[in-house]
C-alpha positions in Angstrom: 5.2 46.1 59.1 6.4 46.2 62.7 6.2 42.4 63.0 8.9 40.3 64.7 11.5 39.0 62.4 11.1 35.3 60.9 13.6 33.4 58.8 12.0 31.4 56.0 15.1 30.2 54.1 18.9 29.8 54.3 21.5 29.3 51.8 24.3 27.8 53.8 27.0 28.9 51.3 27.3 31.5 48.7 30.4 32.8 46.9 28.2 35.3 44.9 25.9 37.2 47.3 28.6 39.0 49.4 31.3 40.3 47.1 34.8 39.0 47.9 33.5 37.0 50.9 32.4 33.4 51.7 29.0 33.9 53.2 25.5 32.4 53.9 22.2 34.0 53.0 19.2 34.2 55.3 15.9 34.9 53.7 13.0 36.6 55.5 9.4 36.6 54.3 7.1 39.6 53.5 7.7 42.8 51.3 6.2 46.2 50.9 6.7 46.0 47.1 5.1 43.6 44.6 7.6 43.6 41.8 6.3 41.6 38.8 9.8 40.3 38.2 10.5 39.0 41.7 12.4 35.7 42.0 11.4 35.3 45.7 7.7 35.9 45.4 7.0 32.6 47.3 8.1 34.7 50.4 5.2 36.9 50.0 2.7 34.1 50.8 1.4 33.4 54.1 2.0 29.6 54.0 5.8 29.7 54.0 7.7 27.5 56.4 9.9 29.1 59.1 13.3 28.2 60.6 14.0 28.2 64.3 16.1 31.3 64.9 18.1 29.6 67.7 19.1 26.8 65.2 20.2 29.4 62.6 22.3 31.0 65.2 23.8 27.7 66.3 24.6 27.0 62.8 26.4 30.4 62.5 28.3 29.6 65.6 29.6 26.3 64.1 30.6 28.0 60.9 32.4 30.9 62.5 35.9 31.1 61.0 34.8 29.3 57.9 32.1 31.8 56.8 32.9 35.4 56.7 29.7 37.1 56.2 25.8 36.8 56.5 23.6 38.3 53.9 20.1 39.1 55.0 17.6 39.4 52.2 14.0 38.8 51.5 11.3 39.9 51.0 12.2 43.2 52.7 14.2 42.8 56.0 13.7 46.4 57.2 10.0 45.8 57.7 10.8 43.9 60.8 11.0 46.1 63.9 13.6 43.7 65.6 15.9 43.3 62.5 18.5 45.2 64.8 18.3 42.7 67.5 19.0 39.8 65.0 21.9 41.6 63.3 23.4 42.3 66.8 23.5 38.6 67.4 25.0 37.9 64.1 27.7 40.6 64.6 28.5 39.3 68.0 29.5 36.0 66.4 32.1 37.9 64.4 30.4 38.1 61.0 30.2 40.8 58.5 26.6 41.7 57.6 25.3 42.4 54.1 21.7 43.8 53.8 19.6 43.7 50.7 16.8 46.3 50.7 14.5 48.2 48.6 15.3 51.4 50.4 11.7 52.3 51.1 12.2 52.5 54.9 15.0 55.0 55.3 14.5 55.6 59.0 15.1 51.9 59.7 18.0 51.9 57.4 19.5 54.9 59.1 19.3 53.2 62.5 21.1 50.2 61.4 23.8 52.4 59.9 24.2 54.5 63.0 24.5 51.4 65.3 27.3 50.0 63.1 25.3 46.9 62.2 25.9 46.9 58.5 29.2 46.2 56.5 27.6 46.2 53.0 24.3 47.5 51.6 22.8 46.4 48.2 19.8 48.5 47.2 17.6 48.0 44.3 16.9 51.0 42.1 13.7 49.8 40.4 13.5 52.3 37.6 13.2 56.0 36.8 10.9 57.9 39.2 8.0 58.1 36.6 8.0 54.2 36.2 9.0 53.4 39.8 5.6 52.4 41.0 4.8 50.4 38.0 8.0 48.4 38.4 7.6 48.0 42.0 4.0 46.7 41.6 2.4 49.7 43.5 -0.3 52.2 43.0 1.2 55.1 41.1 -1.3 57.5 42.6 -0.2 56.7 46.1 3.5 56.0 45.6 6.0 58.4 47.0 9.6 58.5 45.6 11.0 60.6 48.5 11.9 57.5 50.7 13.8 56.0 48.0 15.7 59.1 47.3 16.4 59.6 51.1 17.9 56.0 51.3 20.0 56.6 48.3 21.6 59.7 49.8 22.0 57.9 53.1 23.7 55.0 51.7 26.0 57.1 49.5 27.1 59.2 52.4 27.4 56.4 55.0 31.0 55.4 54.5 29.8 51.8 54.3 30.5 49.6 51.1 27.4 49.4 49.0 26.1 48.7 45.5 22.9 49.7 43.6 21.3 47.4 41.1 18.6 47.5 38.5 16.8 44.4 37.1 16.0 45.1 33.5 13.0 43.5 31.8 12.1 44.5 28.2 8.5 45.6 29.0 9.5 47.9 31.8 12.4 49.9 30.4 13.6 52.1 27.5 16.6 54.4 27.2 14.7 57.2 29.0 14.0 55.1 32.1 17.5 53.7 32.3 18.7 57.3 32.2 16.3 58.2 34.9 17.1 55.5 37.2 21.0 56.1 36.9 20.4 59.8 37.3 19.1 59.0 40.8 22.4 57.6 41.9 24.8 59.9 39.9 28.3 59.3 41.0 27.6 56.0 43.0 30.5 53.7 43.7 28.9 50.7 42.2 25.9 50.1 39.9 25.0 46.9 38.2 22.4 46.3 35.5 21.3 42.6 35.5 19.0 41.2 32.9 15.7 39.8 34.0 15.7 36.0 34.0 12.3 34.1 34.1 11.8 31.5 36.8 8.7 29.6 38.0 8.5 32.0 41.0 8.2 35.2 38.9 4.6 36.6 39.3 4.4 38.1 35.8 4.8 35.5 33.0 4.7 38.2 30.2 8.2 39.7 31.0 11.2 39.0 28.8 14.9 39.7 29.2 16.4 42.5 27.0 18.5 41.5 24.0 22.2 41.7 24.7 22.6 44.5 22.4 20.0 46.6 24.1 21.4 45.9 27.5 24.9 47.0 26.3 23.2 50.3 25.0 21.6 50.7 28.4 24.9 50.2 30.0 26.4 53.1 27.9 23.6 55.4 29.0 24.0 54.3 32.7 27.7 55.2 32.5 27.0 58.7 31.6 25.9 59.1 35.3 27.7 56.2 37.0 31.1 55.7 35.1 31.7 52.4 36.9 28.3 50.8 36.0 28.6 47.2 34.9 26.5 44.3 33.6 26.1 41.6 36.2 26.2 38.2 35.0 28.0 39.2 31.8 
């Protein structure tokens, strides 16, 4: 943590990552979680290649007026002490900014919100509190759920557009844990359940996606707490 930001990937056009906007996505390496279902686990290794930041900004200058937004994802972007500096430069080019985060550094998130650097926040809600550490790949005896709860409260009260999302793998969830996850964000504006998908980059090769009927049941449970909950990718 407290390292200077690096960019290790760019998707030059996405119609999916930023709802209702044509955008590009920047990937930053490193994360304070070790989720067994992570699709971007290659970003956690020390041997990733980096893009020149100035080249990225030059690309954004050229695409201004065509692209509307920039998504910053990872890894975990809030780990970097100068994320605010990069976002200022992006905002100065006229872009909307979407941040993907695990919410474990609420003080960083609060500073970005207070400065008006974010237009959309997507936060992962990993699981119910009693299974959060397991799902995040962390030591349950050292894990503290309080920062996650603080970020949830901060996001819901920020006035910024947002979403929460939960990736559902069969081995990590049951009806009780779905209820526990949804209960953490009761009344949220947007909540998406998304079925785990196996890829080569996923660290755990033992995880499996839930059956459609199971995911539909989980959605019914989630809607008891977040009426607008949806299945993403359905």
